[in-house]
N, C-alpha and C positions, 0 to 999 in steps of 0.2 A: 504494500500500500504506500502510495506517495503521500508525504506530509507537506502541508503548506507551511511556508516560512514568511514572516513579515517583519518589516522595520517601518514603523509609522512615523519616525522622526526624520526620515530621509534615506535616499538610496546609498549614501556613503557609510551608513552605519552597518555593523554586522547584522546578518539576518537573525531574527528572533522568531520563536514559534508564534504563529498567529492564533489568537483565541477569539472565538465567536461566542457572544452571549445572547441567548434568547429568553432566559428566565428573568426578564426585566426588559428595559428598552434595548432594542437590537443594537449591539455595539461590536466593534472590531478593535481588538487591543493587543498590545505587546507588553513587554516588561516595563517600558518607559511611558508609552502614550496610550490613550483611549480615544477612539473616534465613535461618537454617537451619530449614526447615519440619519440624514434628514428624511422625512416622509417622501416617498417616491415609488414609482413602479419598480425601479431597480431594487429598492429596499424590500418591497413585497416579494420579489423574485428570490432574493437571498433568504428571506425568512422561510418561505415554503420549502426551499431546499434543505435548510438547516433543521427544520422540524421533521424531516425524513432523512437523517444523515446516513450517508453511504448506501442510499437506496435510489432506485430509478423512479423519478417522479414523471408521470406521463405529461405529454404536451397539453392535453385537455385540462388536467388538474392545475397546471401552472397558469393557463389562461384564465380559469375560473378564479384562482386566487388573486390574480393581478387585476383583471377587468370585471369580474363578476358576470352578470348577465348582459352587460353592455360592452361586448367585445367588438373591437374594430373590424372593419371589413377585411383587412389584410392582417388578421391576427397572427398568422404564422410568421410573417416578416417582422411584425412588431415585437414578437417574442424573441426572435433572433437579434433584434436591435437591443432589447433589454439585456440579453445575455452578453452581447458585445460590450455594452457599457459597464456591466458588472465586472467583466474581465479587465477592462481598462482601469476600473477603480482599484482592483487588486494590484495591477501593475504599478499604479501611481504610489501605492503604499508598500511596495516591495514584497508582495506576496508571490512566491515562486511556486513552480510545480503545477501540474494539471489539476488544479483545485476543482474546477467545474468541467465535467466531461460530458460530451455529447454521445449518447448511446442510443441503440435502437429503441424507439418508442418515447424517448424523452431525454432528461438530463439527470446527472448525479453529481453530488458534491462529495469530495473525499474528506472524511472526518474521522476523528477518534475521540475517546473520552478526554484526552488531553487538550483537544482543540475546540470542543463544543460543550458548553456547560450542561446542556440537557442530557447528553450521553454520560457525563460524569455523575450527574444526579441519579440517573437510573442505575449506573454501575454501583454506586454506594448503597442504594436501596437494595439492589440484588445481593450485595455482600451480607446483608443482615439476615437473610433467610435461614442460613445454617448456623447462626450464632446462638449459643446457649447462655452466654454471660450477658445479663441485661445491661451492665455498664458498657460493654463493648458495643452492643446494639445501639444504645442511646447515643454514644459518641459518634457512630457512623451516621445515624439519622440526623443529628444536629449538624454534622459537617455537610450533609446533603442539603439540608434546609438553608444553610448559610449561603448557598449559591443563588438564592432567589432575592430579587429586589422588585418591588412594585413600581408601576404597573407593568405587566408582561406585554412586551411588543407594543408599547404605547406609540411608538413612532412608525408603526407599520400600518399603512392605510388600506388594509385588506379586510373587507367585511366578511368574506368567506372564512378566512383564518380565525377571526375573532368570534365568529358564530359557531364554527364546526370543530376547530382544533384547540384553541386556547382553553375553553372550558374543560375539555377532556384532560389536558395536561395539568391544569390547575387542580383537578380532582386528585391527581397523584400526590400533589403537595398536601392536600387536606388529609388524605389517609396517613401520610407520614407524620403530620402534626398530631393527629389523633393517637398514633402509636407512641409518640414521644410523651404525651401527657399520661398515657396509660403506664408507661415505664416509670416516669417520675412519681406517680401516685403509688405504684407498687413498691418503689424503693423508699417510700416515706418522705419524699421531697415535696411536701404540699405547698410550701411557699413558692418554690420555683415553678411548680405546676400552675399555681394561681396566676403568675405573671403571664405564662404562655396562654392560659385559657381566657384571661381578660382580653388579650390581644386578639385571640381567635374569634371570640363572640362578636367583637366589633368588626372584624373583617368578613365574617360569615354569619350575619345576624339570624339567618333562618336555619342554621345547622343545629338540629336538636341534640346531637351527640355532644357537641361542645358545651351546650347549655346544661345538659344533664351532668357532665363531668364537673363543670364549674359549681353548680348548685350543690352537688354531692360533697365536693371538697370544702366549700364554705360551711356547710352544715356540720361536717365532721370536725372542723376547726372552731366550732362554737359560734359561727356567724349565721344564726338561723334567719334573722331578718333579711340579710343580704341574699341568702339562698332563695327565700321566697320572692324577693324582689326580682331576681333573675328569672325565675319561673314565670312571674307575671309578665315580664318584658317579652319573653319569647312567645307566650300565649297571645299577647296583644299583637305582636308582629305577625305571627302566622295568621291570625284572624283578619287583620286589616289589610295586609299586603297580599296574602295568598288565598284567603277565604277558607282555611282549613283549621282543624283543631289539633292540639298537640298529640303525639303518639302515646302509646300505653306506658312507655318507660318514664316519660315526664310526668304523666298523671299519677303513676304509682309513687314516684319520688316525692311529689308534692304532698300526697296523703301521709307518707312516712314522716315528713317534716312536721306537718300539722298535728300528727298524733304523738310526736315526740319519741318515735320508736328508734331503735338502734339503726344507724345508717347502713345501707347495703351498697356495695361498690357497683358502679356501672360496669357491665361485662366488658372485658377487653376486646378490642377490635382484632380482626385477623391481621397478622403482620402484613404491612404493605409490600407488594411485590413490584418489581420493575415491569413496566408495560412491554410486552413482547411485540416488537415491531414486525417480525416475520413469523407468520403462522403457517403450519403445514396445511395449506388450503386446497381442497378438492377443486377440480377444474371448473365445476359449476359455480364456485364462489369467487372466481376471479373478479376483482374490482369491488369487492364488498368489505374489505378489511376495515376501512374507516367507519363505515356504517355499523358493522358488527361491534366494534369497540364502543361506539356511541350508545348503542342499545344496551350493551353489557354494563356500561357505567351507570346508566339510568336504573337498571335493575339492582345493581350493587348499592346504589344510593337510597334505595327504598321505594322506588316508583312502584305502586301496587299493580298497575295494569299497563302493558305495552301491547299495542295492536299493530300488526304488520299487514297492510292491505295492498292490493295491486292486481293487475290483470293476470289471467291464467298463463302459466309458463314463465313468470318473471323470477321465480326462485325464492318464494316466501318460505316454503317448508325447509329447504336446505339452509337458508339464512337463520331461521329459528333454531334448527338443530345445532348449527355451529355456535350460535350465541349461548345455547345451553351448555355446550362444552366449555366455553370461555368462563362462564360464571359458576361452574360446578363447585370450585372451592369455597365460594361465597354462600352456597346453599347446602350446608352439611346435612340437612334433613332429606336431601335427595330430590330427584326430578320425577314427576308423574306426567305421563304423556297420554293424551286422549285424542283420537282421530274423530272429531265430532261428526263429520259428514257421513262416516261409515256406519255409525251406530245410532244416530238420532239423538234427540235431546234427553229422553228418559234414561236410556241405557248408559249413555256417556256420563251423565250426572251421577248415576248410581255407581258406575265403575270408578269414577273419580273420587267419590266419597269414600269408597272402600279402600282405595289405594292411599288416599290421604290419611286415613285413620291408621294405616300400618306404620306411618312415620311417627306415631305417638306412643310413648311408653304407657300402655294401658294400666299397668299396676301402680304407677306413680303419677299418672296424669301429667307427665312432663314431656314437652316436645323436644326432640333431639336436635333441632336446629331449623333454620329457615328452609322453606321448601319452594320449589318452582313447579308450577303447573303449566304444562305446555299443551294447549288445545289447538290442534291443527285443522285447517280447512273448515272453520266454523261457517255454517250456512247463513245464520242471522243472529241478531242479538238475543232472541228468545232462548236459544240453545244455552247461552252462558249466563242468563240472568241470575241464576241461583248459585253459580260457582263461587263468587266472592264470599258467601256465607260460610263456605267450607274452609276458608283460609284463616290461619292464626296470624297475629301481628308479626310482621316481617316477611311473610310469605308473599309470593308475587305470581301474577298471571301473565303468560306470554301467549298471545293469540295470533293466528294467521287466518285471513279471510279475504274473499274477493269483495266483501262489503266493508265499509269503514268502521262499523260497530261503535259509532260515536256515543250511543246511549250508555253502555257500561262505563265508558271513560268519563262522560259528563257527570254521571251519578257519583262515582267514587274517586275521580281524579286519576290521571294517568297520562299516557303519551300515545299519539297516533302517528304512524309514519306510512306513507304510500311508497312502496318499493317501485322504483322505475326500472325500465330496461337498461342494459349496460350502455355506456358511451362507446363510440366507435373504436377507440383505442383499446378499451378493455375487451370488446368483442373479438378483436384480433388476437389479444393475449389469450383468450379462451380457446380460440381455434388453434393457436400455436401450441398450447398445452395439450389439446386433444389430438391434433393431427401430427404434431411434431414440427419444430421450427423449420426444418429443412423444406417441408412442403409449402408452408405459408411464405417463407422468405423467398422461395423460388418464383412465386407469382402473387405478390401482395395485392395487386389490383383485383384479381379474381377473388381473393380471400375477402377483400373489403366489400365487394359486391355481394358475395354470399352472405356476409354478416348483415348487410342492408336488407336482403330478401328475407332474412330471418327476423326482421324487425328488432334485432339486437336482444331478443329474448333468450335467456340462458338455456331453456329447455329446447327451443328450436335450434340453437347453435349446437347443442350436444347431439341432437338427433341427426342433423345434417352431417356433423363430423363422423358419427358412427356409420352412416350409410356410405359416406365416401371411403372410410377405412375398409369396408367390406369389399370394395372394388379396387383391388390393389393396382390394376392397370389403368385406372382412371385418374387423370391429372385434374387440377383445380379448374382449369378453363372448361374442360368437358363437363365436370360436375356442375359448374355454374350454369351452363346451357341446359343441362338436364333439369336442374332445380327451377330454372326460370319458366319452364313450360307450365308447371302446375305446382307452385311452392307449397300450398296448403296441404294437398293430398300427399305430397312426397315427403313432408316433414312428419312421417309416421314410421314406426317400426312394426313390421307385420307380427300379429299375435300379441302385441303389447299395448293395450288400450291406454295405460298410464303414460306411455311414451309416444303419444299421438297428439299433436297440437289440435287437430280437428276434434278429437274426442274431448279434450279439455274445454274447447270453445263450446261444444255441444252442452256440456255440463253447466257451464256458466250461463248460457242462454236459457236453458230449461229452468234454472233457479229463479229467473226473473218472472216467470209466469207467462201465460199466453198473451195477455194484453201488452205488457211492457216488451216482451220479445218481439211482437209484431211492430211496435213502435221503433225498436232498434233496427229491425230489418228494413223497414220503410226508409228510415234516415240513411242507412248505410248503402242502400241501393239507388236512392233517388236524390239525396241531398248532395250539394257540392262539398268539396274537401273541407272548407271552413263553414260551419253551420251556425247561423245566428238564430236568436229566439224567433225573430220575425219569419225567417225562412222555415223554421221547424213548425210554427203555427200554421203556415199556409199548406205545407205538405201533409200535416196531420189533421187539418181542418178543425183546429181547436183555437181557443183564444190564447193570447200571449202568456198570460199567467199560468194556464194549464200546461202550455208547451214548456215553459221554464221548469215547472215541477217535474215533468217527465224527463227532461234533459238532466236535471240534477239527480233524479233517481237512477238514471243510467250511469252517471258519474259515480254514484255511490256503489254501483255494482261493478265498477272498473271496466265497463264496456265503452265508455266515452271519456274523452279527455277535455279539460276545461282550460281555456285561455282567458285573457282579460275581457275580450269582447265577443268571443265566439267559442264554439265547441268543435271537436274533430275526432275522427275515428281512425285507429291504427290500420295500416294497410292489410295485414293478415286478417284482422277482424272484419274488414269490409269484404274480403274475398269469401270468408265463411258465411257472411250474411247472404251473399249472392247464391251460394250453394244451398243454404237453408231456406231460401225464399219460398219454395213450394209448400213447406210445412206451415207457413204463416199466411198463405194466400187465402182469399175468401172461399175458393173452391179447393178443398183438399185433394191432393193427388197422392200417388204412392210415395211412401217415405224414402228419402235418400240417406246415404250413409257416408258423409264426407270424411269421416275419420278412418276409413279403411285405407291401408297403404296400397299404393299402386304405382305403376311407372317404373319398371325394373331398369336398372342401369347396366344390366348385362349386355 
């Protein structure tokens, strides 16, 4: 690995190791000088590379971080210009070596724990995992936390980074602070813990764990009034700012203090672990690492319900399974899985209840730990209406559905995320993984067109790759022409209904009911690409208010996409509507079976 060297005081000085700081304002420093970079697109480019040190960052991810949704027409050239300016900045300050490398699919910055503070922070956190001496663990955690200075990346004008990346990295800091306070309390250093906890509750006023730790230490040291004041503060903050009530730990602690009972310690947090930036990801999960980590962090932080919705074939189930693996250490009570669509509401609820009860010590009525209930392919909100009642405090629901399931989330609080198809770069990465890089690199243009014909849906891409691999003497150009003839019917594996895009679309359409299904088919076969409410009202012969309701209901079923002033239907779903039109015509004809595989490539 090549290391960067820098001299910020001039080219005549001996080269010094370049250090990049992201756990605060983005800075570039040497042993003598520190340069705080001004807000600019070049600064955003450097930030996103440093937040993924020694990893390939795709061109699309860089564009999103720099320009967001308002990308210039010549985004490729603009990104190359930003990269050139960043390299010129390094050269002016004496940074040598191939620090920023252009690689297939994007760019990579060469970095180590000695040159990037984020890597050093994670390295120190990782070193605490096998430590048995609490003094040694505490010293390493405090050394890691000393690397931080607020506010993080304050000089980086990237909305995407501050929205999607900074909160996730900040959560690593929170978990380390929680562990430090646990260790100090356990070592009998209440006064030192109080200093850290007063600082923490001001920095994170909604963090119930910090508040519970602080109130517990105050009560144990004879400051009952201060302890109750802190509990009132967080109760008022949660009610006024978030509209929620304190959790069971805070409520129980308040009762303990009011009754004058012996204080009980707040259970220790799991040791913080360094965030693994490279996971062994199956081919269908290419491009989902950042999203998976975001979902995992929400579940770890106590979010009671997370719903993953999206169109058929987008990879919701695989993503949920992967997230379940990521958070397994945080849910020691185990994971209970229910396939809702396969069993129906009554059976699935009964099975879930029985499985959840096995995670409880019946003899002592003590739960063995937090549990995760994963309900896959939920048909509608009625199926899961009673599931939250089965959960104990700290448990969580992870649901996948083609509908938004906004009702349970609105009632109990939680997070909704609509899973989108892959971006073009990640689609190519998936094909390279499935087919082998030698095939895709030999004809990237055909591979790009195959990905587009698949609508960038992970299921469609996997099916296409499988059918291509079965024909060893077929190159990508021939496969492209074969697929282009009838993409929908050929994105199927014979004898495997679950591996048939048409079959998945059939299921999705049947779940809408005859009336809404007919509305979808009418819009998909007769409406223009961009559908306005006025156009939909004319096509459906209804008033605009009714048309908007029908359009929104199709969006909720993930059959329609919504933009600022119009709606649109994905290409493969339009093709399926044309095939399914006979079933929704006023005069029924013989049923057709669009999900049968056909069109041999032999």
